[in-house]
C-alpha positions as CSV (number, residue, x, y, z in Angstrom):
1,X,34.7,-10.6,-2.6
2,X,35.3,-8.4,-5.7
3,X,32.4,-8.7,-8.2
4,X,33.4,-10.4,-11.4
5,X,32.1,-9.6,-14.9
6,X,29.5,-12.4,-14.5
7,X,28.3,-11.0,-11.2
8,X,27.8,-7.5,-12.7
9,X,26.0,-9.0,-15.7
10,X,23.6,-11.0,-13.5
11,X,22.9,-8.1,-11.2
12,X,22.3,-5.7,-14.2
13,X,19.9,-8.2,-15.7
14,X,18.1,-8.6,-12.3
15,X,17.7,-4.9,-11.4
16,X,15.6,-4.0,-14.5
17,X,12.7,-6.3,-13.9
18,X,12.9,-5.9,-10.1
19,X,12.7,-2.1,-10.4
20,X,9.8,-2.3,-12.9
21,X,7.8,-4.5,-10.5
22,X,8.5,-2.4,-7.5
23,X,7.5,0.8,-9.3
24,X,4.4,-0.5,-10.8
25,X,3.1,-2.2,-7.7
26,X,4.0,0.7,-5.5
27,X,2.2,3.2,-7.8
28,X,-0.9,1.0,-7.8
29,X,-0.9,0.8,-4.0
30,X,-0.4,4.5,-3.7
31,X,-3.2,5.3,-6.1
32,X,-5.6,3.0,-4.3
33,X,-4.8,4.6,-0.9
34,X,-5.0,8.1,-2.2
35,X,-8.3,7.4,-4.0
36,X,-9.7,6.7,-0.5
37,X,-8.4,10.0,0.7
38,X,-9.7,12.2,-2.1
39,X,-13.1,12.8,-0.5
40,X,-11.3,14.2,2.6
41,X,-8.8,16.2,0.7
42,X,-11.5,17.8,-1.5
43,X,-12.9,19.5,1.6
44,X,-9.9,21.8,2.1
45,X,-8.2,24.3,-0.1
46,X,-4.8,22.9,0.9
47,X,-5.6,19.5,-0.6
48,X,-2.6,19.5,-3.0
49,X,-0.2,20.1,-0.1
50,X,-1.8,17.4,2.0
51,X,-1.7,15.0,-1.1
52,X,2.0,15.5,-1.5
53,X,2.7,14.9,2.1
54,X,0.6,11.7,2.1
55,X,2.5,10.4,-0.9
56,X,5.9,11.1,0.7
57,X,4.9,9.4,4.0
58,X,3.4,6.3,2.2
59,X,6.4,5.6,0.1
60,X,8.5,3.8,2.8
61,X,5.6,1.6,3.8
62,X,4.9,0.4,0.2
63,X,8.5,0.1,-0.7
64,X,9.0,-2.3,2.2
65,X,5.7,-4.1,1.4
66,X,6.6,-4.7,-2.3
67,X,10.3,-5.4,-1.8
68,X,10.1,-9.2,-1.3
69,X,7.7,-9.7,-4.3
70,X,9.7,-7.5,-6.6
71,X,13.0,-9.1,-5.7
72,X,11.6,-12.6,-6.2
73,X,10.0,-11.8,-9.6
74,X,13.3,-10.1,-10.7
75,X,15.3,-13.2,-9.8
76,X,12.8,-15.5,-11.4
77,X,12.6,-13.5,-14.7
78,X,16.4,-13.3,-15.1
79,X,17.1,-17.0,-14.2
80,X,14.2,-18.2,-16.4
81,X,15.5,-16.0,-19.3
82,X,19.0,-17.3,-18.9
83,X,17.8,-20.8,-18.7
84,X,15.6,-20.6,-21.9
85,X,18.5,-19.1,-23.8
86,X,20.8,-21.9,-22.5
87,X,23.2,-19.2,-21.0
88,X,23.0,-21.1,-17.7
89,X,24.2,-24.3,-19.4
90,X,27.2,-22.4,-20.8
91,X,27.9,-20.8,-17.4
92,X,27.8,-24.1,-15.6
93,X,29.8,-25.9,-18.3
94,X,32.6,-23.3,-17.9
95,X,33.2,-24.6,-14.4
96,X,31.1,-22.2,-12.4
97,X,29.1,-24.0,-9.7
98,X,25.4,-23.3,-9.1
99,X,26.4,-21.8,-5.7
100,X,28.8,-19.4,-7.3
101,X,26.1,-18.5,-9.9
102,X,23.7,-17.6,-7.1
103,X,26.2,-15.7,-5.0
104,X,25.5,-12.3,-6.5
105,X,21.8,-12.8,-6.0
106,X,22.4,-13.7,-2.3
107,X,24.6,-10.6,-2.0
108,X,21.9,-8.4,-3.4
109,X,19.4,-10.0,-1.0
110,X,21.7,-9.2,1.9
111,X,21.9,-5.5,0.7
112,X,18.1,-5.5,0.5
113,X,17.9,-7.0,3.9
114,X,19.8,-4.0,5.4
115,X,17.5,-1.7,3.4
116,X,14.5,-3.5,4.8
117,X,15.8,-3.2,8.4
118,X,16.3,0.5,7.8
119,X,12.8,0.9,6.3
120,X,10.8,-1.3,8.6
121,X,12.9,-0.6,11.7
122,X,13.4,3.1,11.7
123,X,11.9,5.0,8.7
124,X,8.5,3.4,8.5
125,X,7.5,4.0,12.1
126,X,8.0,7.7,11.8
127,X,6.4,7.9,8.3
128,X,3.3,6.0,9.5
129,X,2.9,8.5,12.4
130,X,3.5,11.4,10.0
131,X,0.8,9.9,7.6
132,X,-1.8,9.9,10.4
133,X,-0.7,13.4,11.4
134,X,-1.4,14.7,7.8
135,X,-4.8,13.0,7.8
136,X,-5.7,14.7,11.1
137,X,-4.5,18.0,9.8
138,X,-6.6,17.6,6.6
139,X,-9.7,16.7,8.7
140,X,-9.1,19.8,10.9
141,X,-8.4,22.1,8.0
142,X,-11.9,21.5,6.6
143,X,-13.4,24.4,4.6
144,X,-11.9,27.8,5.2
145,X,-14.3,29.8,3.1
146,X,-12.3,29.6,-0.2
147,X,-14.1,28.1,-3.1
148,X,-12.3,26.5,-6.1
149,X,-14.0,26.1,-9.4
150,X,-16.1,22.9,-9.9
151,X,-15.0,21.5,-6.5
152,X,-17.7,19.9,-4.4
153,X,-17.3,21.3,-0.9
154,X,-18.9,20.1,2.3
155,X,-19.5,23.4,4.1
156,X,-21.1,21.7,7.1
157,X,-22.7,18.3,8.0
158,X,-25.7,18.9,5.8
159,X,-24.6,21.5,3.3
160,X,-23.0,20.9,-0.2
161,X,-21.6,23.8,-2.2
162,X,-20.1,24.1,-5.7
163,X,-19.5,26.8,-8.2
164,X,-18.6,26.6,-11.9
165,X,-16.1,29.6,-11.9
166,X,-14.3,31.6,-9.2
167,X,-11.7,34.3,-9.3
168,X,-8.1,33.7,-8.0
169,X,-9.1,34.8,-4.5
170,X,-12.0,32.3,-4.3
171,X,-14.3,35.1,-3.1
172,X,-16.3,35.9,-6.3
173,X,-18.3,33.0,-7.6
174,X,-20.4,32.3,-10.7
175,X,-23.1,29.7,-11.3
176,X,-23.5,28.5,-7.7
177,X,-25.3,25.4,-6.5
178,X,-26.1,24.9,-2.8
179,X,-28.0,22.0,-1.2
180,X,-28.9,22.1,2.5
181,X,-30.9,19.7,4.7
182,X,-32.6,21.6,7.4
183,X,-33.2,20.3,10.9
184,X,-36.9,19.7,10.4
185,X,-36.1,17.6,7.3
186,X,-36.7,20.3,4.6
187,X,-34.4,20.2,1.6
188,X,-33.3,23.5,0.2
189,X,-31.7,23.8,-3.2
190,X,-30.4,27.2,-4.2
191,X,-28.9,28.3,-7.5
192,X,-27.5,31.7,-8.3
193,X,-25.8,33.5,-11.2
194,X,-23.1,35.0,-9.0
195,X,-22.1,35.4,-5.3
196,X,-19.6,37.1,-3.1
197,X,-18.1,35.3,-0.1
198,X,-17.8,37.4,3.1
199,X,-16.3,36.2,6.4
200,X,-18.3,37.2,9.5
201,X,-18.3,36.6,13.3
202,X,-14.5,36.7,13.7
203,X,-13.9,34.1,11.0
204,X,-16.3,31.6,12.6
205,X,-18.6,31.6,9.6
206,X,-19.0,33.1,6.1
207,X,-22.0,34.7,4.4
208,X,-22.7,34.2,0.7
209,X,-24.3,37.1,-0.9
210,X,-26.2,35.4,-3.7
211,X,-27.6,37.4,-6.7
212,X,-30.2,36.5,-9.3
213,X,-31.1,33.1,-8.2
214,X,-33.8,30.6,-7.2
215,X,-34.6,28.6,-4.2
216,X,-36.5,25.3,-4.3
217,X,-37.6,23.9,-0.9
218,X,-39.1,20.4,-0.4
219,X,-40.7,19.7,2.9
220,X,-40.9,16.4,4.7
221,X,-44.4,15.8,3.4
222,X,-43.3,16.4,-0.3
223,X,-44.6,19.9,-0.6
224,X,-42.5,22.1,-3.0
225,X,-42.0,25.8,-2.8
226,X,-40.1,27.9,-5.4
227,X,-38.8,31.4,-4.7
228,X,-36.9,33.7,-7.1
229,X,-34.7,36.3,-5.6
230,X,-32.4,39.1,-6.8
231,X,-30.3,39.1,-3.7
232,X,-30.1,37.0,-0.5
233,X,-27.6,36.3,2.3
234,X,-26.8,32.7,2.9
235,X,-24.8,31.9,6.1
236,X,-22.4,29.0,6.2
237,X,-20.2,27.7,9.1
238,X,-16.4,27.3,8.9
239,X,-14.7,24.1,10.0
240,X,-12.9,24.3,13.3
241,X,-10.0,22.2,14.6
242,X,-11.3,19.9,17.3
243,X,-9.3,16.7,16.9
244,X,-5.8,16.4,18.4
245,X,-3.2,13.9,17.3
246,X,-2.1,11.3,19.9
247,X,1.5,10.8,20.9
248,X,3.6,8.4,18.8
249,X,4.0,5.0,20.2
250,X,0.3,4.2,21.0
251,X,0.5,1.6,18.2
252,X,3.2,-1.1,17.8
253,X,3.7,-0.2,14.1
254,X,4.9,3.3,15.2
255,X,7.8,2.0,17.3
256,X,11.3,1.6,16.0
257,X,13.2,-1.7,16.4
258,X,15.2,-0.3,19.3
259,X,12.0,0.9,21.0
260,X,10.4,-2.5,20.5
261,X,13.4,-4.3,21.9
262,X,13.6,-2.0,24.9
263,X,10.0,-2.4,25.8
264,X,9.6,-6.1,24.7
265,X,12.7,-7.4,26.5
266,X,13.0,-4.9,29.3
267,X,12.6,-5.9,32.9
268,X,9.8,-3.3,33.5
269,X,6.3,-4.1,32.4
270,X,5.4,-2.0,29.3
271,X,3.1,0.8,30.3
272,X,0.6,0.8,27.4
273,X,1.1,-2.2,25.0
274,X,1.2,-5.9,25.8
275,X,4.7,-7.4,25.9
276,X,3.9,-10.2,23.5
277,X,2.4,-7.8,20.9
278,X,5.7,-5.8,21.1
279,X,7.7,-9.0,20.6
280,X,5.5,-10.1,17.7
281,X,6.0,-6.9,15.9
282,X,9.8,-7.1,16.6
283,X,10.1,-10.7,15.3
284,X,7.9,-10.1,12.2
285,X,10.0,-7.2,11.1
286,X,13.2,-9.2,11.5
287,X,11.7,-12.2,9.7
288,X,10.7,-10.1,6.7
289,X,14.2,-8.7,6.5
290,X,16.0,-12.0,7.0
291,X,13.8,-13.6,4.3
292,X,15.3,-11.6,1.5
293,X,18.8,-13.3,1.4
294,X,16.9,-16.7,1.3
295,X,14.7,-15.8,-1.7
296,X,17.5,-16.6,-4.2
297,X,17.7,-20.1,-2.8
298,X,14.1,-20.5,-3.9
299,X,14.0,-18.3,-7.0
300,X,17.0,-20.0,-8.7
301,X,15.5,-23.5,-8.6
302,X,12.2,-22.1,-9.6
303,X,13.8,-20.5,-12.7
304,X,15.7,-23.6,-13.6
305,X,12.6,-25.9,-13.3
306,X,10.4,-23.4,-15.3
307,X,12.0,-24.6,-18.6
308,X,10.3,-27.9,-18.3
309,X,7.2,-27.2,-16.1
310,X,6.4,-23.8,-17.6
311,X,7.1,-20.3,-16.2
312,X,3.4,-19.7,-15.3
313,X,3.1,-22.6,-12.9
314,X,6.5,-22.0,-11.3
315,X,5.6,-18.3,-10.8
316,X,2.2,-19.4,-9.3
317,X,3.9,-21.7,-6.8
318,X,6.4,-18.9,-5.8
319,X,3.6,-16.4,-5.4
320,X,1.6,-18.8,-3.2
321,X,4.6,-19.4,-1.0
322,X,5.4,-15.7,-0.6
323,X,1.7,-14.9,0.1
324,X,1.5,-17.8,2.6
325,X,4.6,-16.4,4.4
326,X,3.2,-12.9,4.6
327,X,-0.2,-14.1,5.6
328,X,1.4,-16.2,8.4
329,X,3.2,-13.1,9.7
330,X,0.0,-11.0,9.8
331,X,-2.1,-13.8,11.2
332,X,0.5,-14.6,13.9
333,X,0.5,-11.0,15.0
334,X,-3.3,-11.0,15.2
335,X,-3.4,-14.2,17.2
336,X,-0.8,-12.9,19.6
337,X,-2.7,-9.6,20.1
338,X,-6.0,-11.5,20.6
339,X,-5.2,-14.4,22.9
340,X,-1.6,-13.5,23.9
341,X,0.2,-16.7,22.7
342,X,4.0,-16.6,22.7
343,X,5.2,-14.4,19.9
344,X,8.4,-16.5,19.4
345,X,6.2,-19.5,18.5
346,X,3.5,-17.7,16.3
347,X,6.1,-15.7,14.4
348,X,9.2,-17.8,14.6
349,X,7.4,-21.0,13.6
350,X,6.2,-19.9,10.1
351,X,9.5,-18.1,9.5
352,X,11.5,-21.2,10.3
353,X,9.2,-23.3,8.0
354,X,9.7,-20.9,5.1
355,X,13.5,-20.8,5.7
356,X,13.6,-24.6,5.8
357,X,11.7,-24.8,2.6
358,X,14.1,-22.4,0.8
359,X,17.2,-24.3,2.1
360,X,15.7,-27.8,1.3
361,X,14.8,-26.7,-2.3
362,X,18.2,-25.3,-2.8
363,X,20.0,-28.4,-1.5
364,X,17.9,-30.6,-3.7
365,X,18.5,-28.4,-6.8
366,X,22.3,-28.4,-6.3
367,X,22.5,-32.1,-6.9
368,X,20.5,-32.0,-10.2
369,X,19.7,-28.4,-11.3
370,X,16.1,-28.2,-12.3
371,X,15.1,-31.3,-10.3
372,X,13.6,-30.5,-6.9
373,X,10.3,-30.8,-5.0
374,X,9.2,-27.5,-6.5
375,X,9.7,-28.6,-10.1
376,X,7.6,-31.7,-9.3
377,X,4.8,-29.5,-7.9
378,X,5.1,-27.1,-10.9
379,X,4.9,-29.9,-13.4
380,X,1.8,-31.3,-11.7
381,X,0.2,-27.8,-11.8
382,X,1.1,-27.4,-15.4
383,X,-0.4,-30.8,-16.3
384,X,-3.6,-29.9,-14.4
385,X,-3.9,-26.6,-16.4
386,X,-3.2,-28.4,-19.6
387,X,-5.9,-31.0,-18.9
388,X,-8.4,-28.3,-18.1
389,X,-7.6,-26.5,-21.3
390,X,-8.0,-29.7,-23.3
391,X,-11.3,-30.4,-21.7
392,X,-12.6,-26.9,-22.4
393,X,-11.4,-27.2,-26.0
394,X,-13.1,-30.5,-26.6
395,X,-16.5,-29.3,-25.1
396,X,-16.7,-26.2,-27.3
397,X,-16.6,-28.0,-30.7
398,X,-19.1,-30.6,-29.3
399,X,-21.5,-27.9,-28.2
């Protein structure tokens, strides 16, 4: 079907809010995940490179995660705006049916479904494995003897080091602070005006030649000793690579759709992962993708009913339904992994309920646009919120 002017207009109105929601939520998720990795990345001088690689590998995961919510919000915003400006009334009065009005949205959902299959089925498994590979590389990189200005470095399990200024090579330091916890429980704090970093023992450790400083030592029984020095050598260990990355495929999330189907439906018993866990992952990815073309059947009636019930309550009901669907997918996978119930029931059941709800809402809305079970729920929620607001408003003047 060749898109008409109306189709292009509706799609153009939808893409703007959908893109804004996707970008904002994806950036928030990325920042939250990276904040948890900053402590690890600060321990290596290659932190910026690892940070860039982590960002690249996390993008497919969070795009797939935010796609349903962004698509639904984009649809709801455009339908609600058209409804409030009475543009929908003009479109329907011109002879365009409600089904033809929703056709471009369903087509966009089908295109996003293919994108979701590509992301969840083939790109995300490799990016998740690559993300863990970058984390392992960052852990193994550790401290290599280079010091960056004002960076707090863990130069060992019980040693912290920082310097206010360093030269470009990271070998000449100024205003150094070192804290070390000795094996017998003594705490040593050293400060120095300057230092030179020298690698020793075949690059297994480094020696800091501290100049013009002071050492404050506190014993376990709270005795304090202060020593001033003009020059002292302080030896520090270098981090060594000890952790190896496992092979891809030890986790169901790292298998592609084809690999899940081969192992889940194959005649031979899977070597490492339970068959039902493989099938649960396979079904959940397909369910998340197939949900996207059905979202317009729910978002359009929500947008039409929001004119009477209020956009806030309609959006709240939509958010609850999407959250319930996603939670059911995650909970179903957890139950299958824990007690080995049939994956087709635990994943297919909630997916079928959500699909039936979308179709039933759409069928009811086609008869009388804006009149459906969802509008009834939205109106009741809006009335409840209004009653609470009135009750709070009455109590304040009285008090």
